[in-house]
C-alpha positions, -999 to +999 in steps of 0.1 A: +000+000+000+016+033-011+019+062+013+007+097+003+034+122-006+045+145+022+031+175+004-003+159-002-005+148+035+003+184+046-024+198+024-050+174+038-041+184+073-043+221+064-077+217+048-090+197+078-076+224+102-094+252+082-126+232+083-124+228+121-117+266+125-150+272+108-170+249+131-186+261+163-171+246+195-187+213+206-212+217+234-197+206+267-222+206+296-193+196+319-178+230+314-211+248+317-217+274+331-184+291+325-197+325+335-226+342+353-261+333+339-284+361+330-321+355+333-343+379+314-376+385+332-400+406+311-419+418+341-415+447+366-395+441+398-417+429+426-444+414+404-453+378+412-434+364+382-404+384+391-404+373+427-408+337+415-378+341+392-357+355+420-365+327+444-354+302+417-323+322+409-311+320+445-313+283+445-297+279+410-266+298+421-256+271+445-265+242+422-247+256+391-217+272+408-221+306+391-240+338+398-275+339+384-285+375+377-321+387+371-324+412+342-358+429+343-370+440+308-407+448+311-427+465+284-447+457+253-468+431+271-436+411+279-425+412+242-395+434+247-378+411+271-388+380+252-374+394+219-341+402+236-338+366+249-346+351+215-317+371+200-291+360+227-263+335+220-276+300+223-250+289+249-272+286+280-258+317+297-288+339+288-322+325+297-358+337+297-382+333+326-417+339+312-453+331+318-482+319+295-479+354+280-451+341+259-476+321+238-505+345+243-488+377+230-482+364+195-519+354+193-530+388+204-508+407+180-492+399+146-466+425+154-447+402+178-413+395+164-407+360+178-423+326+175-426+309+209-419+274+194-393+283+168-372+309+186-369+293+220-359+260+236-381+249+265-360+241+296-384+235+325-419+241+337-416+260+370-450+267+385-487+272+378-516+291+392-552+297+384-580+323+384-611+327+405-644+339+394-653+364+422-681+388+427-686+416+453-707+409+484-737+428+470-742+405+440-771+381+449-754+350+436-736+322+455-729+299+425-719+302+388-754+292+378-770+319+400-745+345+388-752+337+351-790+339+357-786+372+375-764+387+348-788+377+321-817+391+340-798+424+344-781+431+310-756+460+311-760+466+348-729+446+360-693+458+357-662+437+351-628+449+363-595+438+350-559+449+343-557+457+306-541+430+284-539+403+312-550+367+313-577+379+338-592+400+310-590+372+284-607+346+306-633+370+319-644+381+284-643+345+272-666+335+301-690+363+291-689+352+255-696+316+263-727+326+283-739+354+262-736+379+290-738+417+286-714+430+313-696+464+311-658+460+309-638+485+329-600+483+323-574+493+349-537+499+347-531+471+373-550+444+391-543+459+425-564+490+414-595+468+408-599+458+444-609+491+461-637+495+435-647+459+440-650+464+477-668+497+472-694+481+450-685+499+418-670+467+403-691+436+405-670+409+388-632+402+389-610+372+380-580+374+403-554+348+413-562+331+446-533+344+466-543+381+460-578+377+474-578+348+498-581+369+530-610+389+515-628+357+506-624+343+541-636+376+556-667+375+534-659+408+517-660+392+482-675+359+471-656+332+451-679+311+428-654+288+410-618+282+401-602+278+367-577+252+380-581+215+369-582+205+405-598+221+436-577+247+454-566+232+488-571+266+504-607+268+490-616+231+491-654+238+489-650+258+457-659+239+425-637+238+394-650+250+360-644+214+348-667+201+376-694+226+364-692+212+328-672+242+316-641+224+303-632+253+280-626+275+311-603+250+328-573+273+322-541+279+341-516+306+345-481+292+343-444+301+340-412+284+331-377+288+318-365+290+282-333+293+263-327+307+228-333+282+200-304+258+192-291+258+227-272+224+230-293+196+244-268+186+271-268+222+284-306+222+285-306+189+304-282+203+329-303+234+335-335+213+337-319+191+364-308+221+384-342+238+382-361+206+392-337+201+421-344+237+432-382+232+429-379+202+453-367+226+481-393+229+508-383+266+511-391+272+474-423+252+476-435+272+506-425+306+492-441+299+459-473+288+475-475+321+493-474+338+459-502+316+447-481+292+426-478+255+427-444+241+416-443+216+388-414+193+379-408+177+345-384+172+316-377+197+287-398+174+265-427+175+290-426+213+290-424+215+252-454+192+249-474+213+274-466+245+256-476+230+222-510+220+237-515+254+252-512+274+220-545+262+204-563+265+237-553+302+241-559+309+204-595+299+210-598+320+241-582+351+225-603+350+194-636+344+212-628+371+239-625+398+212-595+413+231-569+430+210-534+439+219-530+475+230 
């Protein structure tokens, strides 16, 4: 067998070396993370999703051996921060902590410049919450059936409060659409601004998260009629779910999770998923998130991807039927 000439061999080596120079470095989860991790949070500091992200970040620092820094980028209904995360290098050092808004915003507006499935890699489900159908104490209804009957008997007389552009607004308007109710919509700049008017009798209907109104329900200042969660809320065990009432379309959850830019290496995603799941098993995290009204949820990146894929058509139906448009 003849050996290649020295010149030929040198040329082959040179070509191979040039080819390697043009290739991206192989993913190596053993060396990850090699620098601080930035988590983009498209919410204002102090909001429930921001607090949840910070609780998680504190736990991840010890598990990953690097600082985990929260970078708040609110605005545009969460689209500004989400777009910035999508454009980040796909190396696992820039992540996105986002809620169901990540899939809802592109449905609300065609102007959104990212695709929640094509531009992001799901890492882990973090937590979920729900909404309550509540009415003020003056409304003569103690069940969903009684409320619907009263609203139909008094068209245009009831008022619905909500923070503009939120899931609360979408679900509320969807409920009204399903039942053919004529209820006057009153938008607010934030959910916290609804409650004074609710307690004062100026707002009759509101769809808040349980944690924000639980004391008021227990004190009898407002009435909860049903929950959107698939299972009964342990803090309100007598409250029926929408599913139990035969309203499967209203069995909807608020949720949040962690994403990376698309094409982040699979082994890096798996390492991040393992660290997040370990953090979510911490009794401290579980207790803290429950105070915020969230229930932690553990699963694989594939589980999270499948869940998100199933949520998109559900929320597409809700958004279209609600008639809500992006502001």
